[in-house]
Every structure is written in C-alpha cells, then in structure tokens.
C-alpha positions in Angstrom: -21.9 -7.0 -52.0 -24.7 -6.5 -54.5 -26.0 -3.2 -55.8 -28.7 -3.3 -53.0 -28.8 -0.4 -50.5 -29.5 -0.8 -46.8 -31.6 1.3 -44.4 -30.5 0.1 -41.0 -27.5 -1.3 -39.1 -27.8 -3.7 -36.1 -24.8 -3.7 -33.8 -23.5 -6.1 -31.2 -21.7 -4.3 -28.4 -18.9 -6.3 -26.6 -16.2 -7.3 -29.1 -17.9 -5.4 -31.9 -18.9 -1.8 -31.5 -17.1 -1.5 -28.1 -13.4 -1.5 -27.6 -11.7 -4.0 -25.2 -12.3 -1.6 -22.3 -16.0 -1.8 -23.1 -16.3 1.8 -24.2 -17.3 3.3 -27.5 -14.8 5.7 -29.2 -15.7 9.3 -29.8 -15.3 8.8 -33.5 -17.7 5.9 -33.6 -20.3 7.7 -31.6 -20.0 10.8 -33.8 -20.4 8.9 -37.0 -23.5 7.0 -35.7 -25.1 10.3 -34.7 -24.4 11.6 -38.2 -26.0 8.5 -39.8 -29.0 8.8 -37.6 -29.5 12.5 -38.4 -29.6 11.7 -42.1 -32.3 9.0 -41.5 -30.2 5.8 -41.4 -31.5 3.7 -38.6 -29.2 2.5 -35.8 -30.2 -0.5 -33.7 -28.3 -2.3 -30.8 -28.6 -6.1 -30.6 -26.7 -7.4 -27.5 -26.6 -10.2 -25.0 -26.5 -7.6 -22.2 -29.5 -6.7 -20.2 -31.3 -3.4 -20.9 -29.8 -1.6 -17.9 -26.2 -2.5 -19.0 -26.7 -0.8 -22.3 -27.5 2.6 -20.7 -24.1 4.1 -20.7 -23.5 3.2 -24.4 -26.8 4.7 -25.4 -26.0 7.8 -23.4 -22.6 8.1 -25.1 -24.0 7.6 -28.6 -26.7 10.2 -27.7 -29.1 9.9 -30.6 -32.1 12.3 -30.7 -35.5 10.8 -31.0 -38.2 10.6 -32.3 -37.4 10.5 -36.0 -39.6 10.0 -39.0 -38.9 6.2 -38.8 -38.5 5.3 -35.1 -40.0 6.3 -31.8 -36.9 5.6 -29.7 -33.5 4.0 -29.8 -34.3 0.4 -30.7 -32.5 -2.1 -28.5 -32.7 -5.9 -28.8 -31.2 -7.1 -25.5 -30.6 -10.3 -23.5 -29.8 -12.1 -26.8 -33.2 -11.5 -28.3 -35.4 -12.2 -25.3 -36.4 -8.6 -25.0 -36.9 -5.6 -27.3 -37.2 -2.0 -26.0 -37.3 1.6 -27.2 -35.3 4.1 -25.2 -35.8 7.9 -25.0 -34.0 10.6 -23.1 -36.4 12.0 -20.5 -34.5 14.5 -18.3 -34.2 18.1 -19.4 -31.1 20.2 -18.4 -33.1 22.4 -16.0 -34.5 19.3 -14.2 -31.0 18.1 -13.7 -30.0 21.4 -12.3 -32.9 21.5 -9.9 -31.8 18.1 -8.6 -34.9 16.2 -9.8 -32.6 14.0 -11.9 -29.1 13.5 -10.4 -26.5 14.4 -13.1 -23.8 12.2 -11.6 -25.9 9.0 -11.1 -24.2 5.8 -12.1 -26.9 4.5 -14.5 -29.1 6.8 -16.5 -31.7 4.0 -17.1 -32.2 3.5 -13.4 -32.4 7.1 -12.3 -35.0 8.3 -14.8 -32.8 10.1 -17.4 -33.7 7.4 -19.9 -37.3 6.2 -20.4 -37.7 2.6 -21.5 -40.7 1.2 -23.4 -40.9 -2.6 -23.6 -41.9 -3.9 -27.0 -41.6 -7.6 -26.5 -40.3 -10.1 -24.0 -39.8 -13.9 -24.2 -38.5 -15.0 -20.8 -37.3 -18.4 -19.6 -40.2 -20.6 -18.4 -40.1 -21.3 -14.7 -39.6 -25.1 -15.0 -36.6 -24.5 -17.2 -35.2 -21.9 -14.9 -35.5 -24.2 -11.9 -33.7 -27.0 -13.8 -30.9 -24.7 -14.9 -30.4 -23.3 -11.4 -30.1 -26.8 -10.0 -27.7 -28.0 -12.7 -25.5 -24.9 -12.2 -25.5 -25.4 -8.4 -24.5 -29.1 -8.8 -21.5 -28.0 -11.0 -20.4 -25.5 -8.3 -21.4 -22.4 -10.4 -23.3 -19.3 -9.6 -26.1 -18.1 -11.9 -27.4 -14.7 -12.8 -31.2 -14.3 -12.8 -32.5 -11.3 -14.8 -35.6 -9.5 -13.5 -36.4 -6.1 -15.0 -33.3 -4.0 -14.5 -32.0 -6.2 -11.6 -29.5 -9.1 -11.8 -29.9 -11.5 -8.9 -27.1 -14.0 -7.9 -26.6 -16.3 -4.9 -22.8 -16.6 -4.3 -21.9 -19.5 -2.1 -18.1 -19.0 -1.9 -15.4 -16.5 -2.6 -14.9 -17.6 -6.2 -18.6 -16.9 -6.9 -18.2 -13.4 -5.6 -15.2 -12.9 -7.8 -17.1 -14.1 -10.8 -20.0 -11.8 -10.2 -17.6 -8.9 -9.7 -15.9 -9.7 -13.0 -19.2 -9.7 -14.8 -20.3 -6.5 -13.0 -17.1 -4.8 -14.3 -17.9 -6.1 -17.8 -21.4 -4.7 -18.1 -21.4 -1.9 -15.6 -24.4 -3.1 -13.5 -24.4 -4.0 -9.8 -25.8 -7.3 -8.5 -28.6 -8.0 -6.1 -27.2 -10.7 -3.9 -29.7 -13.2 -2.4 -29.7 -16.1 0.0 -33.2 -17.6 -0.6 -32.5 -19.7 -3.7 -33.8 -16.9 -5.9 -37.3 -17.1 -4.4 -37.7 -13.3 -4.2 -36.6 -12.9 -7.8 -39.0 -15.7 -9.0 -41.9 -14.1 -7.2 -41.2 -10.9 -9.1 -41.4 -12.8 -12.4 -39.6 -14.9 -15.1 -36.0 -14.2 -15.9 -35.2 -12.9 -19.4 -32.2 -15.3 -19.5 -30.0 -17.3 -17.1 -26.3 -16.8 -17.2 -24.0 -19.4 -15.5 -20.7 -17.9 -14.5 -17.5 -20.1 -14.6 -13.8 -19.8 -15.4 -12.3 -20.0 -18.9 -10.9 -23.4 -18.1 -14.3 -24.7 -17.1 -16.3 -23.2 -20.0 -16.2 -26.1 -22.4 -17.2 -28.6 -19.7 -20.0 -26.4 -18.4 -21.3 -25.7 -21.9 -21.3 -29.4 -22.8 -23.0 -30.5 -19.6 -25.7 -27.8 -19.8 -26.3 -28.4 -23.5 -26.6 -32.1 -23.0 -29.0 -31.8 -20.0 -31.2 -29.2 -21.6 -31.1 -30.6 -25.1 -34.3 -29.4 -26.9 -35.5 -27.5 -23.9 -33.4 -24.4 -24.2 -31.1 -22.3 -26.4 -27.6 -22.7 -24.8 -24.9 -20.2 -25.8 -21.1 -20.1 -25.1 -20.4 -16.7 -23.7 -18.1 -14.0 -25.0 -15.8 -13.1 -23.2 -15.5 -16.9 -22.5 -16.3 -17.1 -18.8 -20.0 -17.8 -18.8 -22.8 -19.9 -20.5 -26.2 -18.4 -21.3 -29.5 -20.2 -21.2 -32.5 -18.9 -23.1 -36.0 -20.0 -24.1 -35.5 -22.5 -26.9 -37.0 -20.3 -29.6 -35.0 -17.2 -28.5 -31.9 -15.8 -30.3 -30.6 -12.5 -31.5 -31.7 -13.3 -35.0 -35.4 -13.8 -34.0 -35.2 -10.7 -31.7 -34.0 -8.6 -34.6 -36.7 -10.0 -36.9 -39.3 -9.1 -34.3 -37.9 -5.6 -33.9 -37.9 -5.1 -37.7 -41.5 -6.1 -37.8 -42.4 -3.5 -35.2 -40.5 -0.8 -37.0 -42.0 -1.7 -40.4 -38.5 -2.6 -41.6 -37.6 -5.5 -43.9 -35.0 -7.7 -42.4 -33.3 -7.8 -45.8 -32.7 -4.0 -45.5 -30.6 -4.4 -42.4 -26.8 -4.8 -42.1 -25.5 -6.5 -38.9 -22.1 -6.7 -37.1 -21.1 -9.3 -34.5 -18.2 -11.3 -33.0 -19.6 -14.3 -31.0 -21.5 -17.5 -31.1 -24.6 -15.6 -30.0 -24.5 -13.6 -33.2 -24.8 -16.6 -35.6 -28.5 -16.4 -36.3 -28.4 -12.6 -36.1 -25.7 -12.5 -38.9 -27.5 -15.2 -41.0 -30.9 -13.5 -40.9 -29.8 -10.0 -41.8 -29.7 -8.7 -45.3 -25.9 -8.6 -45.0 -24.0 -9.9 -42.0 -20.4 -8.9 -41.1 -18.2 -10.8 -38.7 -15.5 -8.8 -37.0 -12.0 -9.8 -37.9 -11.6 -10.6 -34.2 -14.7 -12.8 -34.3 -14.9 -16.5 -33.5 -14.4 -18.8 -36.5 -17.9 -20.2 -36.1 -19.3 -16.8 -36.9 -16.9 -16.0 -39.7 -18.0 -19.3 -41.3 -21.6 -18.0 -41.8 -21.0 -14.3 -42.3 -21.4 -12.6 -45.7 -18.2 -10.5 -45.0 -15.4 -10.0 -42.5 -14.3 -6.5 -41.4 -10.7 -5.4 -42.2 -10.3 -3.9 -38.7 -11.1 -5.1 -35.2 -13.2 -3.6 -32.4 -10.2 -1.7 -31.0 -9.7 0.0 -34.5 -13.2 1.2 -35.0 -13.8 -1.7 -37.4 -17.6 -1.2 -37.5 -17.4 2.4 -38.3 -14.7 2.1 -40.9 -16.7 -0.6 -42.6 -19.9 1.6 -42.6 -17.9 4.5 -44.0 -16.6 2.4 -46.8 -20.2 1.2 -47.5 -21.4 4.8 -47.6 -18.6 5.8 -50.0 -19.7 2.9 -52.3 -23.4 4.1 -52.2 -24.6 1.1 -50.1 -26.4 3.1 -47.4 -29.9 4.5 -47.9 -30.7 7.8 -46.2 -34.3 8.9 -45.5 -33.1 12.5 -44.9 -30.3 13.3 -47.3 
C-alpha cells in the first residue's frame, strides 16, 4: 500500500465480516465500535436486504450520530438501495412493553429506524421476464418489497430452498399464490433472486445471463445456490459510490473487503480493495490485496488492525 491514509471501511457480510455461522465475533464487533468512536467510518455493503442486516447492526451497536454521519450507512441488495439506520427504542420503552425486547428482528419491530437514501429497483418489464424464465427452469424466485421477501413455491424443493435462504439471512418469507401480483402492486422489487441447487447454479446462471443480456446485471450467488438479477446499472460499486457522495466522502478514501463475484466492482472502485483469502478467484484477480486470514479467523479485523499499526487509518477523533 502507498503512504495514503483511509477514512472509511466498507464491509461485505457473508463470507467476509461474518463467520460461516453468519454471526460476527465479539472481537470484531468491539474493534469496529472502537474505530467508530475515534471517528473512522464503518459502512456495510451487502447483497442482503435491509431487514436481514438488522441483527448484525444490533450486534455491532455503533452509536450515532457522529460528526461525519447521521446513521449507520448500509448499501444493501447489491447496491440497489442505500439506507441510514439509527437505534430508536430507549431502555425504559422496552421495559414498558412499547418495544418488545425479545422480538426477532429489531428493524421490523421499531428498535431500529431506517431512512432510505436511494433506491434503484428492477423495472417491471424486466421483473416479469425474469419471473417467467425462472418458472420455466423450475426455480422459485424471491421478490423484495420494502422489508418483505415474497416467494411462490410450487413444490417441496422450492420450500426447502426458501427455508435454506431464510436460515442464511434470518428473514422470514411471505409466501404467495398469485404470481406475485400483490407484491407487484406494492411496488418494484429491489432485486430478484432465483433459488437453485449448487449443481444447477452454472446452468441457471448461463441461461439467465444469455436471456437477459444487456437488460440486467446478473450475479452468481455466494453461497452458490442462487442467481441474482438487478437493474443493469446497479452493482455494489455504484451503490458505494452513491453512498460516499451522500456522506461527502471521496471513494478513494475508502477501504473495502469482499469475497464474491458481487464484490468485483465494489473492490475495483474503492481506494484500496481487499479480497478475503477465502474469496473466489475472480475477485482475487482484481483486488489490490488479499487478507492473510479468512472470515472464520477475523480476517477483516486483523487486517484493519495491521493497517492501523502501520498508520494507514485516519481518525477524525483521535
């Protein structure tokens, strides 16, 4: 790395900040809190929907506002949406029962307040074409509307696929039987996610990419049991760039960490992009550096600690 210092880090979640059980270690959460308190900005950039980041945000537990941000900045659904998140419930409100302390998702029950900063959803014509292609291939598709994920399972394997995805991201599905009509009436989907088995992934990816060539951004999922379809100008890199513009932050002042194909533009656009040692080869090929440790060994945090030791992190509140 050069002598340049960096003011912010943007972190992918699954396979990067999170361990294989999809949780963040206590050590990682504590170090991120320490960086934040000293004025180093923390941003999440994930393929997950906003609601499925809630537990991670709660576990990290950053206090806002700061002198540089008005909430926890999150780029979600692979760059289609940007949000700020603030804690809203006070301890006495929880005790009075106004906000249930044991609710499953703090973003859905009111403990976290979400402000939408930008949204670039899938156009309706593209959504209809994608849903039809997936159905012809015998796959079930996720439709993302606000904090809800709609799916229309048509067989037992579809239910198993949705359950597997639910366990991955910690969000329950809204099952429908109306060809997603209710979901579409509510609005456009942030992205579409086609669920399939690992053995089917390459075939589904190739068919969807060929059929939607030029119309959509198509991403091979990680873990490898789904394919994602986004508006053709949407990616994590563009989402991070938009977030940095809103925050008054130069993209060149940001470090990024990722592990999958959906992180390629994200890593390329950042001031310095790290691929996890457990990352796909396609990402390592474009990264500025590769971590020494994987996501189960706190690879992100250990890399940031080394950067701090070498004077590469800039702190607004030393």
